[in-house]
Each structure stands twice: as C-alpha cells, then as structure tokens.
MARZAPA-573939 format. One record per atom (N, C-alpha, C): x negated, y negated, z; atom name; residue number from 1; chain; residue in three letters. Coordinates in steps of 0.001 Angstrom, whole numbers, plus 500000, padded with zeros to 6 digits. Example, Ala and Ser with C-alpha at 12.3 -4.5 7.8 and 13.67 -1.06 7.14 Angstrom:
486810,505690,507800,N,1,A,ALA
487700,504500,507800,CA,1,A,ALA
486800,503300,507800,C,1,A,ALA
487150,502250,507080,N,2,A,SER
486330,501060,507140,CA,2,A,SER
487100,499970,507870,C,2,A,SER
END
This chain:
675399,183206,361161,N,1,A,UNK
676668,183561,360528,CA,1,A,UNK
676981,185039,360775,C,1,A,UNK
675935,185869,360724,N,2,A,UNK
676186,187293,360950,CA,2,A,UNK
676678,187547,362367,C,2,A,UNK
676163,186806,363339,N,3,A,UNK
676623,186953,364717,CA,3,A,UNK
678086,186534,364828,C,3,A,UNK
678434,185419,364196,N,4,A,UNK
679818,184955,364199,CA,4,A,UNK
680731,186009,363574,C,4,A,UNK
680327,186549,362444,N,5,A,UNK
681151,187563,361771,CA,5,A,UNK
681286,188808,362649,C,5,A,UNK
680209,189167,363357,N,6,A,UNK
680285,190329,364263,CA,6,A,UNK
681323,190094,365353,C,6,A,UNK
681376,188874,365910,N,7,A,UNK
682377,188599,366934,CA,7,A,UNK
683784,188615,366328,C,7,A,UNK
683915,188158,365106,N,8,A,UNK
685215,188195,364436,CA,8,A,UNK
685649,189631,364152,C,8,A,UNK
684705,190480,363809,N,9,A,UNK
685023,191902,363603,CA,9,A,UNK
685551,192497,364902,C,9,A,UNK
684916,192159,366015,N,10,A,UNK
685402,192661,367309,CA,10,A,UNK
686801,192142,367607,C,10,A,UNK
687043,190855,367332,N,11,A,UNK
688352,190271,367593,CA,11,A,UNK
689433,190943,366749,C,11,A,UNK
689221,190980,365434,N,12,A,UNK
690211,191608,364569,CA,12,A,UNK
690294,193105,364823,C,12,A,UNK
689173,193722,365193,N,13,A,UNK
689192,195143,365527,CA,13,A,UNK
690126,195433,366682,C,13,A,UNK
690131,194549,367685,N,14,A,UNK
691065,194711,368807,CA,14,A,UNK
692515,194614,368354,C,14,A,UNK
692797,193684,367439,N,15,A,UNK
694163,193562,366916,CA,15,A,UNK
694566,194807,366127,C,15,A,UNK
693640,195293,365297,N,16,A,UNK
693939,196497,364519,CA,16,A,UNK
694135,197702,365442,C,16,A,UNK
693325,197796,366479,N,17,A,UNK
693466,198904,367427,CA,17,A,UNK
694835,198847,368106,C,17,A,UNK
695238,197668,368556,N,18,A,UNK
696561,197521,369172,CA,18,A,UNK
697651,197920,368181,C,18,A,UNK
697515,197479,366940,N,19,A,UNK
698506,197824,365921,CA,19,A,UNK
698618,199341,365773,C,19,A,UNK
697478,200019,365638,N,20,A,UNK
697516,201461,365411,CA,20,A,UNK
698023,202233,366629,C,20,A,UNK
697678,201781,367827,N,21,A,UNK
698182,202455,369028,CA,21,A,UNK
699710,202374,369062,C,21,A,UNK
700235,201173,368843,N,22,A,UNK
701692,201014,368898,CA,22,A,UNK
702375,201649,367692,C,22,A,UNK
701719,201647,366562,N,23,A,UNK
702319,202289,365384,CA,23,A,UNK
702435,203794,365594,C,23,A,UNK
701428,204377,366233,N,24,A,UNK
701484,205807,366519,CA,24,A,UNK
702549,206095,367585,C,24,A,UNK
702761,205159,368494,N,25,A,UNK
703739,205348,369560,CA,25,A,UNK
705174,205148,369071,C,25,A,UNK
705366,204241,368106,N,26,A,UNK
706712,203894,367631,CA,26,A,UNK
706761,203889,366098,C,26,A,UNK
706534,205026,365459,N,27,A,UNK
706443,205024,363991,CA,27,A,UNK
707734,204559,363297,C,27,A,UNK
708874,204969,363810,N,28,A,UNK
710134,204597,363166,CA,28,A,UNK
710395,203096,363288,C,28,A,UNK
710123,202542,364444,N,29,A,UNK
710338,201103,364653,CA,29,A,UNK
709394,200280,363779,C,29,A,UNK
708160,200734,363636,N,30,A,UNK
707214,200000,362788,CA,30,A,UNK
707597,200136,361314,C,30,A,UNK
708117,201284,360944,N,31,A,UNK
708614,201443,359579,CA,31,A,UNK
709767,200470,359332,C,31,A,UNK
710699,200392,360270,N,32,A,UNK
711834,199477,360127,CA,32,A,UNK
711373,198022,360071,C,32,A,UNK
710376,197682,360879,N,33,A,UNK
709858,196321,360866,CA,33,A,UNK
709183,195971,359554,C,33,A,UNK
708458,196908,358987,N,34,A,UNK
707746,196625,357737,CA,34,A,UNK
708701,196471,356562,C,34,A,UNK
709896,197044,356664,N,35,A,UNK
710871,196895,355579,CA,35,A,UNK
711306,195447,355408,C,35,A,UNK
711142,194634,356449,N,36,A,UNK
711520,193222,356363,CA,36,A,UNK
710467,192374,355657,C,36,A,UNK
709319,192967,355372,N,37,A,UNK
708264,192228,354679,CA,37,A,UNK
708463,192328,353176,C,37,A,UNK
708009,191317,352476,N,38,A,UNK
708117,191299,351016,CA,38,A,UNK
706893,191973,350406,C,38,A,UNK
707084,193188,349913,N,39,A,UNK
705990,193932,349278,CA,39,A,UNK
705356,193115,348159,C,39,A,UNK
706178,192450,347363,N,40,A,UNK
705648,191721,346204,CA,40,A,UNK
704879,190480,346621,C,40,A,UNK
705309,189822,347685,N,41,A,UNK
704541,188670,348167,CA,41,A,UNK
703200,189125,348736,C,41,A,UNK
703188,190232,349437,N,42,A,UNK
701927,190774,349944,CA,42,A,UNK
700997,191166,348814,C,42,A,UNK
701561,191762,347761,N,43,A,UNK
700755,192164,346609,CA,43,A,UNK
700222,190944,345869,C,43,A,UNK
701079,189947,345678,N,44,A,UNK
700638,188711,345031,CA,44,A,UNK
699520,188058,345840,C,44,A,UNK
699689,187999,347149,N,45,A,UNK
698656,187394,347981,CA,45,A,UNK
697335,188154,347908,C,45,A,UNK
697402,189460,347781,N,46,A,UNK
696178,190245,347648,CA,46,A,UNK
695448,189869,346360,C,46,A,UNK
696187,189781,345258,N,47,A,UNK
695572,189403,343982,CA,47,A,UNK
695002,187989,344052,C,47,A,UNK
695734,187074,344671,N,48,A,UNK
695267,185682,344786,CA,48,A,UNK
693988,185615,345606,C,48,A,UNK
693960,186321,346729,N,49,A,UNK
692788,186246,347600,CA,49,A,UNK
691567,186916,346964,C,49,A,UNK
691766,188044,346308,N,50,A,UNK
690630,188686,345629,CA,50,A,UNK
690089,187803,344516,C,50,A,UNK
690982,187119,343806,N,51,A,UNK
690543,186203,342748,CA,51,A,UNK
689787,185018,343355,C,51,A,UNK
690232,184548,344509,N,52,A,UNK
689523,183439,345160,CA,52,A,UNK
688111,183856,345564,C,52,A,UNK
687945,185095,345986,N,53,A,UNK
686611,185580,346337,CA,53,A,UNK
685721,185663,345106,C,53,A,UNK
686297,186072,343986,N,54,A,UNK
685535,186084,342736,CA,54,A,UNK
685103,184662,342375,C,54,A,UNK
686025,183712,342484,N,55,A,UNK
685703,182318,342160,CA,55,A,UNK
684588,181795,343064,C,55,A,UNK
684614,182157,344339,N,56,A,UNK
683559,181695,345245,CA,56,A,UNK
682221,182361,344918,C,56,A,UNK
682238,183640,344578,N,57,A,UNK
680995,184308,344184,CA,57,A,UNK
680407,183638,342939,C,57,A,UNK
681274,183268,342000,N,58,A,UNK
680802,182553,340810,CA,58,A,UNK
680264,181171,341185,C,58,A,UNK
680936,180488,342108,N,59,A,UNK
680460,179176,342555,CA,59,A,UNK
679055,179284,343128,C,59,A,UNK
678834,180293,343952,N,60,A,UNK
677502,180496,344532,CA,60,A,UNK
676469,180761,343434,C,60,A,UNK
676823,181599,342470,N,61,A,UNK
675886,181894,341374,CA,61,A,UNK
675589,180629,340562,C,61,A,UNK
676604,179835,340299,N,62,A,UNK
676391,178595,339546,CA,62,A,UNK
675514,177616,340335,C,62,A,UNK
675712,177519,341640,N,63,A,UNK
674886,176610,342438,CA,63,A,UNK
673443,177086,342442,C,63,A,UNK
673250,178396,342519,N,64,A,UNK
671892,178945,342499,CA,64,A,UNK
671177,178607,341189,C,64,A,UNK
671931,178530,340109,N,65,A,UNK
671376,178180,338795,CA,65,A,UNK
671291,176667,338584,C,65,A,UNK
671806,175902,339524,N,66,A,UNK
671798,174456,339379,CA,66,A,UNK
672877,173920,338452,C,66,A,UNK
673881,174713,338189,N,67,A,UNK
674974,174308,337292,CA,67,A,UNK
676090,173708,338148,C,67,A,UNK
676030,172386,338303,N,68,A,UNK
676901,171698,339250,CA,68,A,UNK
678357,171657,338800,C,68,A,UNK
678610,171399,337552,N,69,A,UNK
680011,171291,337095,CA,69,A,UNK
680757,172617,337251,C,69,A,UNK
680189,173737,336765,N,70,A,UNK
680903,175010,336997,CA,70,A,UNK
681047,175341,338485,C,70,A,UNK
680040,174929,339281,N,71,A,UNK
680145,175134,340730,CA,71,A,UNK
681374,174420,341263,C,71,A,UNK
681527,173155,340894,N,72,A,UNK
682669,172365,341376,CA,72,A,UNK
683994,172989,340950,C,72,A,UNK
684052,173434,339711,N,73,A,UNK
685288,174037,339209,CA,73,A,UNK
685624,175300,339999,C,73,A,UNK
684629,176138,340220,N,74,A,UNK
684869,177394,340952,CA,74,A,UNK
685188,177141,342424,C,74,A,UNK
684525,176158,343029,N,75,A,UNK
684824,175835,344419,CA,75,A,UNK
686252,175299,344535,C,75,A,UNK
686624,174446,343597,N,76,A,UNK
687994,173924,343584,CA,76,A,UNK
689001,175056,343363,C,76,A,UNK
688686,175960,342443,N,77,A,UNK
689578,177097,342183,CA,77,A,UNK
689740,177948,343441,C,77,A,UNK
688654,178144,344179,N,78,A,UNK
688725,178919,345421,CA,78,A,UNK
689648,178238,346425,C,78,A,UNK
689499,176930,346573,N,79,A,UNK
690345,176183,347515,CA,79,A,UNK
691808,176219,347087,C,79,A,UNK
692066,176040,345801,N,80,A,UNK
693448,176055,345304,CA,80,A,UNK
694061,177437,345513,C,80,A,UNK
693303,178476,345212,N,81,A,UNK
693817,179835,345412,CA,81,A,UNK
694067,180114,346895,C,81,A,UNK
693203,179597,347765,N,82,A,UNK
693440,179725,349204,CA,82,A,UNK
694731,179039,349609,C,82,A,UNK
694983,177854,349026,N,83,A,UNK
696226,177131,349320,CA,83,A,UNK
697438,177888,348782,C,83,A,UNK
697299,178512,347617,N,84,A,UNK
698398,179315,347061,CA,84,A,UNK
698694,180483,347995,C,84,A,UNK
697643,181147,348470,N,85,A,UNK
697823,182246,349417,CA,85,A,UNK
698633,181775,350619,C,85,A,UNK
698245,180632,351185,N,86,A,UNK
698944,180121,352366,CA,86,A,UNK
700383,179740,352044,C,86,A,UNK
700617,179174,350876,N,87,A,UNK
701989,178802,350491,CA,87,A,UNK
702875,180041,350404,C,87,A,UNK
702355,181103,349825,N,88,A,UNK
703128,182348,349723,CA,88,A,UNK
703366,182923,351121,C,88,A,UNK
702330,182909,351951,N,89,A,UNK
702468,183444,353313,CA,89,A,UNK
703483,182633,354115,C,89,A,UNK
703431,181303,353998,N,90,A,UNK
704370,180472,354750,CA,90,A,UNK
705794,180636,354225,C,90,A,UNK
705954,180927,352935,N,91,A,UNK
707314,181183,352427,CA,91,A,UNK
707848,182488,353017,C,91,A,UNK
706966,183452,353213,N,92,A,UNK
707376,184709,353855,CA,92,A,UNK
707738,184453,355325,C,92,A,UNK
706941,183621,355995,N,93,A,UNK
707277,183253,357375,CA,93,A,UNK
708642,182571,357434,C,93,A,UNK
708907,181660,356488,N,94,A,UNK
710182,180943,356474,CA,94,A,UNK
711351,181915,356311,C,94,A,UNK
711198,182887,355406,N,95,A,UNK
712253,183883,355208,CA,95,A,UNK
712513,184661,356497,C,95,A,UNK
711453,185018,357195,N,96,A,UNK
711627,185765,358443,CA,96,A,UNK
712262,184875,359511,C,96,A,UNK
711895,183606,359519,N,97,A,UNK
712502,182657,360466,CA,97,A,UNK
714003,182540,360207,C,97,A,UNK
714385,182455,358945,N,98,A,UNK
715806,182334,358602,CA,98,A,UNK
716601,183563,359022,C,98,A,UNK
715939,184720,359085,N,99,A,UNK
716608,185951,359519,CA,99,A,UNK
716417,186199,361024,C,99,A,UNK
715844,185238,361730,N,100,A,UNK
715586,185323,363172,CA,100,A,UNK
714641,186461,363514,C,100,A,UNK
713686,186728,362652,N,101,A,UNK
712691,187765,362903,CA,101,A,UNK
711352,187113,363226,C,101,A,UNK
711371,186298,364278,N,102,A,UNK
710188,185561,364704,CA,102,A,UNK
710057,185721,366210,C,102,A,UNK
708859,186018,366708,N,103,A,UNK
708690,186108,368165,CA,103,A,UNK
709121,184812,368842,C,103,A,UNK
709808,184947,369962,N,104,A,UNK
710270,183787,370702,CA,104,A,UNK
711692,183381,370357,C,104,A,UNK
712229,183925,369265,N,105,A,UNK
713618,183653,368902,CA,105,A,UNK
714479,184819,369375,C,105,A,UNK
715778,184592,369397,N,106,A,UNK
716685,185700,369666,CA,106,A,UNK
716752,186553,368407,C,106,A,UNK
716283,187779,368530,N,107,A,UNK
716330,188681,367387,CA,107,A,UNK
717784,189058,367104,C,107,A,UNK
718100,189407,365866,N,108,A,UNK
719469,189844,365565,CA,108,A,UNK
719821,191087,366375,C,108,A,UNK
721098,191293,366642,N,109,A,UNK
721511,192494,367378,CA,109,A,UNK
721045,193750,366645,C,109,A,UNK
720627,194725,367408,N,110,A,UNK
720224,196000,366832,CA,110,A,UNK
718746,196106,366503,C,110,A,UNK
717983,195033,366660,N,111,A,UNK
716538,195112,366410,CA,111,A,UNK
715890,195671,367667,C,111,A,UNK
715332,196858,367535,N,112,A,UNK
714754,197556,368687,CA,112,A,UNK
713564,196779,369247,C,112,A,UNK
713330,196894,370557,N,113,A,UNK
712172,196212,371159,CA,113,A,UNK
710849,196603,370484,C,113,A,UNK
710706,197866,370077,N,114,A,UNK
709469,198285,369414,CA,114,A,UNK
709334,197615,368038,C,114,A,UNK
710452,197375,367350,N,115,A,UNK
710407,196653,366082,CA,115,A,UNK
710027,195201,366339,C,115,A,UNK
710492,194649,367451,N,116,A,UNK
710086,193298,367827,CA,116,A,UNK
708581,193242,368085,C,116,A,UNK
708028,194320,368624,N,117,A,UNK
706585,194407,368832,CA,117,A,UNK
705858,194384,367488,C,117,A,UNK
706391,195102,366507,N,118,A,UNK
705802,195057,365158,CA,118,A,UNK
705794,193625,364636,C,118,A,UNK
706923,192943,364775,N,119,A,UNK
707029,191562,364282,CA,119,A,UNK
706010,190674,364995,C,119,A,UNK
705875,190854,366295,N,120,A,UNK
704895,190078,367055,CA,120,A,UNK
703484,190314,366523,C,120,A,UNK
703108,191591,366365,N,121,A,UNK
701769,191901,365861,CA,121,A,UNK
701574,191378,364444,C,121,A,UNK
702616,191475,363620,N,122,A,UNK
702534,190940,362256,CA,122,A,UNK
702212,189444,362290,C,122,A,UNK
702942,188691,363111,N,123,A,UNK
702710,187242,363158,CA,123,A,UNK
701352,186902,363760,C,123,A,UNK
700933,187614,364770,N,124,A,UNK
699616,187337,365364,CA,124,A,UNK
698519,187630,364350,C,124,A,UNK
698563,188803,363738,N,125,A,UNK
697493,189196,362818,CA,125,A,UNK
697450,188307,361579,C,125,A,UNK
698592,188086,360967,N,126,A,UNK
698595,187261,359753,CA,126,A,UNK
698435,185778,360096,C,126,A,UNK
698901,185372,361275,N,127,A,UNK
698730,183986,361691,CA,127,A,UNK
697276,183631,361947,C,127,A,UNK
696556,184517,362624,N,128,A,UNK
695128,184285,362856,CA,128,A,UNK
694383,184305,361522,C,128,A,UNK
694793,185197,360629,N,129,A,UNK
694180,185227,359302,CA,129,A,UNK
694445,183912,358572,C,129,A,UNK
695676,183413,358642,N,130,A,UNK
696014,182139,357983,CA,130,A,UNK
695204,180986,358582,C,130,A,UNK
694992,181013,359886,N,131,A,UNK
694165,179985,360519,CA,131,A,UNK
692744,180016,359951,C,131,A,UNK
692204,181204,359780,N,132,A,UNK
690877,181334,359174,CA,132,A,UNK
690874,180787,357742,C,132,A,UNK
691973,181003,357024,N,133,A,UNK
692075,180463,355659,CA,133,A,UNK
692072,178932,355689,C,133,A,UNK
692836,178341,356595,N,134,A,UNK
692877,176877,356711,CA,134,A,UNK
691489,176315,357026,C,134,A,UNK
690802,176948,357951,N,135,A,UNK
689443,176518,358289,CA,135,A,UNK
688548,176633,357058,C,135,A,UNK
688690,177728,356319,N,136,A,UNK
687882,177926,355114,CA,136,A,UNK
688126,176848,354073,C,136,A,UNK
689371,176458,353882,N,137,A,UNK
689678,175398,352918,CA,137,A,UNK
689035,174090,353376,C,137,A,UNK
689068,173822,354675,N,138,A,UNK
688394,172637,355207,CA,138,A,UNK
686895,172670,354957,C,138,A,UNK
686280,173830,355139,N,139,A,UNK
684845,173959,354892,CA,139,A,UNK
684549,173748,353399,C,139,A,UNK
685449,174191,352526,N,140,A,UNK
685235,173961,351088,CA,140,A,UNK
685243,172472,350757,C,140,A,UNK
686111,171721,351403,N,141,A,UNK
686122,170263,351201,CA,141,A,UNK
684778,169688,351640,C,141,A,UNK
684285,170145,352782,N,142,A,UNK
682987,169704,353283,CA,142,A,UNK
681867,170076,352307,C,142,A,UNK
681889,171303,351780,N,143,A,UNK
680877,171720,350803,CA,143,A,UNK
680936,170851,349547,C,143,A,UNK
682153,170534,349121,N,144,A,UNK
682296,169657,347957,CA,144,A,UNK
681666,168298,348204,C,144,A,UNK
681848,167762,349407,N,145,A,UNK
681219,166475,349750,CA,145,A,UNK
679701,166599,349763,C,145,A,UNK
679185,167686,350342,N,146,A,UNK
677734,167889,350358,CA,146,A,UNK
677170,167940,348942,C,146,A,UNK
677847,168654,348081,N,147,A,UNK
677367,168775,346695,CA,147,A,UNK
677446,167429,345988,C,147,A,UNK
678514,166705,346212,N,148,A,UNK
678689,165399,345573,CA,148,A,UNK
677575,164434,345998,C,148,A,UNK
677186,164487,347271,N,149,A,UNK
676119,163623,347769,CA,149,A,UNK
674739,164130,347381,C,149,A,UNK
674657,165335,346835,N,150,A,UNK
673364,165899,346445,CA,150,A,UNK
672639,166609,347563,C,150,A,UNK
673345,166885,348668,N,151,A,UNK
672708,167554,349800,CA,151,A,UNK
672549,169060,349589,C,151,A,UNK
673288,169615,348649,N,152,A,UNK
673064,171007,348272,CA,152,A,UNK
672836,171043,346768,C,152,A,UNK
671939,171904,346379,N,153,A,UNK
671577,172042,344969,CA,153,A,UNK
670872,173390,344822,C,153,A,UNK
670457,173687,343603,N,154,A,UNK
669720,174935,343384,CA,154,A,UNK
668499,174929,344289,C,154,A,UNK
668285,176021,344988,N,155,A,UNK
667169,176117,345914,CA,155,A,UNK
667499,175604,347312,C,155,A,UNK
668586,174856,347460,N,156,A,UNK
669017,174340,348764,CA,156,A,UNK
670520,174585,348920,C,156,A,UNK
670926,175801,348728,N,157,A,UNK
672367,176080,348769,CA,157,A,UNK
672756,177102,349842,C,157,A,UNK
671992,177136,350933,N,158,A,UNK
672306,178059,352027,CA,158,A,UNK
673714,177839,352586,C,158,A,UNK
674208,176584,352697,N,159,A,UNK
675581,176426,353198,CA,159,A,UNK
676609,177147,352328,C,159,A,UNK
676399,177172,351033,N,160,A,UNK
677330,177873,350138,CA,160,A,UNK
677261,179374,350403,C,160,A,UNK
676064,179879,350578,N,161,A,UNK
675910,181307,350846,CA,161,A,UNK
676519,181695,352192,C,161,A,UNK
676294,180870,353209,N,162,A,UNK
676858,181161,354532,CA,162,A,UNK
678383,181122,354479,C,162,A,UNK
678917,180123,353787,N,163,A,UNK
680362,180054,353667,CA,163,A,UNK
680892,181247,352877,C,163,A,UNK
680148,181692,351880,N,164,A,UNK
680553,182875,351109,CA,164,A,UNK
680725,184083,352012,C,164,A,UNK
679811,184250,352968,N,165,A,UNK
679949,185362,353915,CA,165,A,UNK
681250,185246,354691,C,165,A,UNK
681561,184043,355146,N,166,A,UNK
682796,183806,355901,CA,166,A,UNK
684016,184115,355045,C,166,A,UNK
684065,183546,353833,N,167,A,UNK
685246,183707,352979,CA,167,A,UNK
685445,185171,352595,C,167,A,UNK
684354,185856,352303,N,168,A,UNK
684486,187273,351935,CA,168,A,UNK
684912,188110,353149,C,168,A,UNK
684487,187711,354336,N,169,A,UNK
684963,188399,355538,CA,169,A,UNK
686474,188227,355686,C,169,A,UNK
686942,186990,355517,N,170,A,UNK
688381,186727,355617,CA,170,A,UNK
689128,187553,354568,C,170,A,UNK
688553,187670,353393,N,171,A,UNK
689118,188502,352329,CA,171,A,UNK
689180,189968,352776,C,171,A,UNK
688112,190448,353367,N,172,A,UNK
688079,191845,353836,CA,172,A,UNK
689144,192110,354896,C,172,A,UNK
689364,191134,355777,N,173,A,UNK
690408,191298,356787,CA,173,A,UNK
691756,191512,356096,C,173,A,UNK
692033,190699,355070,N,174,A,UNK
693306,190861,354353,CA,174,A,UNK
693366,192209,353641,C,174,A,UNK
692240,192661,353121,N,175,A,UNK
692221,193953,352433,CA,175,A,UNK
692616,195079,353391,C,175,A,UNK
692399,194891,354681,N,176,A,UNK
692870,195869,355670,CA,176,A,UNK
694300,195571,356128,C,176,A,UNK
694652,194292,356237,N,177,A,UNK
696015,193950,356656,CA,177,A,UNK
697053,194384,355627,C,177,A,UNK
696756,194157,354367,N,178,A,UNK
697724,194456,353310,CA,178,A,UNK
698203,195906,353349,C,178,A,UNK
697320,196889,353359,N,179,A,UNK
697844,198264,353361,CA,179,A,UNK
698588,198644,354635,C,179,A,UNK
698095,198201,355809,N,180,A,UNK
698787,198655,357029,CA,180,A,UNK
700139,197982,357194,C,180,A,UNK
700286,196770,356688,N,181,A,UNK
701557,196065,356840,CA,181,A,UNK
702517,196308,355681,C,181,A,UNK
701992,196402,354465,N,182,A,UNK
702849,196431,353286,CA,182,A,UNK
702885,197780,352559,C,182,A,UNK
701807,198548,352594,N,183,A,UNK
701744,199782,351799,CA,183,A,UNK
702039,201048,352584,C,183,A,UNK
701272,201278,353628,N,184,A,UNK
701376,202538,354384,CA,184,A,UNK
702801,202773,354897,C,184,A,UNK
703450,201757,355463,N,185,A,UNK
704810,202016,355963,CA,185,A,UNK
705786,202432,354852,C,185,A,UNK
705527,202034,353623,N,186,A,UNK
706444,202368,352524,CA,186,A,UNK
706081,203682,351833,C,186,A,UNK
705002,204307,352241,N,187,A,UNK
704556,205544,351608,CA,187,A,UNK
705120,206770,352315,C,187,A,UNK
706333,206682,352739,N,188,A,UNK
706968,207790,353471,CA,188,A,UNK
707531,208802,352511,C,188,A,UNK
END
C-alpha cells in the first residue's frame, strides 16, 4: 500500500507542479478562473471529507476492539459521506457545464485561453480525485462484505488498515486541492 501511495504522490505531485507553473505564469487568468468556483461548496466538501476520515479512523478502532456494530455504522457513515462529497462536486460540475466552463466545450466569449487552462487543470485534478473517491466507496462495499462474512475481525483487520491509508491519502489530496483552488485565489 505504501508503494501504491508513493506512486500516487508522484502522480498528483505532477498535477500540482503543472498547476503552480501555470498559476505563476498566468496569475490573473487563474484568479478569474477560480472566481467561477463555489467557495461554499468547496468548504462544505472539505468538512464532509474530513468527517469521513474521522468516521473511518473510528471504524478501524472499533474493528481492532472487535466491536462489529459500531464498525459497520462508521464504515457506512464513511461511504455515505464520500457519496455526499461526490454529489456536491458533481453539482459544481453541472453548474460549470451550464455556463459552458468545461474543457471540450465552446467557452463563452471573453474567456482567456489561460483561464481555459485553469478550468482544464481544475477538472483534471478534481476529476481524478473524484475517481479515487468512487474507487474508495467501492472498496468500502467490499470491506462491508468481508466483515459480514466474518473474514475480517479483531486481530485480522489488515484490509481495514490498508484501506484507511488509501482513504486518508485521498483526504490529504483534497486538503491540498481546496486551498489552491478555492482559498488562495480569493486571498488577494
């Protein structure tokens, strides 16, 4: 799992590097692009994702203690919160689609090419993050099945711990995406 996370750090690191290079090259265009994002939806998603990580940490602790019912509740809460995060993110995507601020569409007149680059990077970075969230929700369903069948229990809960590393990594990625996309551009 650590090797996988290391490769993911390299992948997301490349995206962050591209973002910062272009942001330094086109600060005004990136500022204009970030104004189209919903600060409150980004903030809500941050709270939802951090809460989901807390729920997963509690699930792991409950499984370690052999407390199956609280484990199930916390695992379910983590999955539901992940789905809420995705619902909020997809509503933001829909709003941008309605305003024609989506790569591959004809942008509205007056949208600078560098602002279009911001939009492209926004969709790539948050889209890859959303894909990781979808995969994580699928893994939670699998973990729930394992627990239901009795394949994981106190003393045999390495899959929960490994998944915890993955989910917390995905959380950390968002903790970096949120400020560069939603906070820093507005701190002018």
